[in-house]
C-alpha positions as CSV (number, residue, x, y, z in Angstrom):
1,M,-76.2,40.8,83.0
2,N,-76.1,41.8,79.3
3,A,-77.3,38.8,77.1
4,A,-78.0,39.2,73.6
5,N,-81.4,38.1,73.3
6,L,-82.1,40.5,76.3
7,K,-84.8,43.3,75.4
8,R,-85.9,46.4,77.6
9,R,-89.3,47.8,77.0
10,S,-90.6,51.5,78.4
11,T,-93.2,50.9,81.5
12,A,-94.1,54.8,80.8
13,K,-97.0,53.7,78.9
14,G,-98.7,52.9,82.2
15,I,-98.6,56.7,83.8
16,P,-101.6,57.6,82.3
17,F,-103.6,54.9,83.5
18,L,-102.2,55.8,87.2
19,L,-103.1,59.6,86.4
20,L,-106.8,58.2,85.8
21,G,-106.7,56.2,88.4
22,V,-105.6,58.8,91.3
23,A,-108.0,61.1,89.5
24,A,-111.0,59.0,90.0
25,I,-109.9,58.2,93.5
26,I,-110.0,62.3,94.0
27,A,-113.3,62.1,92.1
28,I,-114.7,59.5,94.6
29,V,-113.4,61.4,97.8
30,A,-114.4,64.8,96.2
31,Y,-118.3,63.5,95.9
32,I,-118.3,61.9,98.9
33,I,-117.6,64.8,101.0
34,L,-120.4,66.9,99.0
35,N,-122.8,64.2,99.7
36,P,-122.4,63.4,103.5
37,D,-125.6,61.1,103.5
38,I,-123.5,58.6,101.1
39,L,-120.4,58.3,103.6
40,K,-123.0,57.5,106.6
41,D,-124.7,54.8,103.8
42,L,-121.0,53.8,103.1
43,L,-120.0,53.5,106.6
44,Y,-123.4,51.6,107.8
45,L,-122.2,49.3,104.5
46,V,-118.9,48.7,105.6
47,L,-119.9,48.1,109.8
48,I,-122.2,45.4,108.8
49,I,-119.0,43.6,106.3
50,V,-117.1,44.0,109.1
51,L,-119.6,42.5,111.7
52,A,-120.4,39.9,109.2
53,V,-116.7,39.1,108.7
54,V,-116.0,39.1,112.4
55,A,-119.2,36.7,113.1
56,I,-118.4,34.4,110.5
57,V,-114.7,34.0,111.8
58,I,-116.3,33.4,115.5
59,V,-118.3,30.6,114.1
60,I,-115.3,29.0,112.2
61,L,-113.2,29.4,115.4
62,A,-116.0,28.0,117.6
63,L,-116.4,24.9,115.1
64,I,-112.6,24.4,114.9
65,M,-112.6,24.3,119.5
66,I,-115.3,22.1,119.1
67,L,-114.2,19.6,116.4
68,A,-110.8,19.7,118.3
69,I,-112.1,18.2,121.4
70,P,-112.8,14.6,120.2
71,F,-109.4,14.5,118.3
72,Y,-107.6,14.8,121.5
73,L,-109.9,12.8,123.6
74,F,-109.0,10.0,121.1
75,K,-105.2,11.1,120.6
76,G,-105.0,10.5,124.2
77,E,-102.2,11.4,126.8
78,Q,-98.1,11.0,126.2
79,Y,-96.2,10.2,129.2
80,Q,-92.9,8.9,130.2
81,E,-92.5,5.7,132.9
82,G,-89.3,4.4,134.0
83,G,-88.2,6.8,136.8
84,T,-85.5,8.3,135.0
85,S,-84.5,11.5,136.3
86,Y,-83.9,14.6,134.6
87,E,-82.8,17.0,137.4
88,I,-79.8,19.1,137.0
89,K,-77.4,17.9,139.5
90,D,-77.3,14.8,137.4
91,V,-76.0,16.6,133.9
92,K,-72.4,15.9,133.4
93,A,-69.8,18.3,131.8
94,V,-68.8,17.6,128.0
95,R,-65.4,17.0,127.0
96,E,-64.4,20.2,124.4
97,S,-64.3,18.1,121.0
98,S,-64.6,19.1,117.6
99,S,-64.9,17.4,114.2
100,E,-61.3,18.1,113.7
101,D,-60.6,15.7,116.6
102,K,-62.1,13.0,115.3
103,E,-60.2,13.5,112.0
104,D,-56.9,13.7,113.8
105,K,-57.2,10.0,115.7
106,E,-58.2,8.3,112.5
């Protein structure tokens, strides 16, 4: 697709930012390795956050289950009356046909 008004611009301007990000990650990892107390504190913080998220999810799921009870009580149960049988022995074979057969008859 080569339209006359289509212009291309290089994305190489983002390479320094990418390298800066990689260097920052390496510096953070090196700082954490050199100071094990920080790693312990970070892991403790992550553990607290994960437990809080799990607790919130459990509370939300419990509320959903509790609120679903009155909904299904009000909705009720649906069933079919009339003694219609759906046994496999009552199934009849279907004659092979296609949409082309209908066009031929017309």
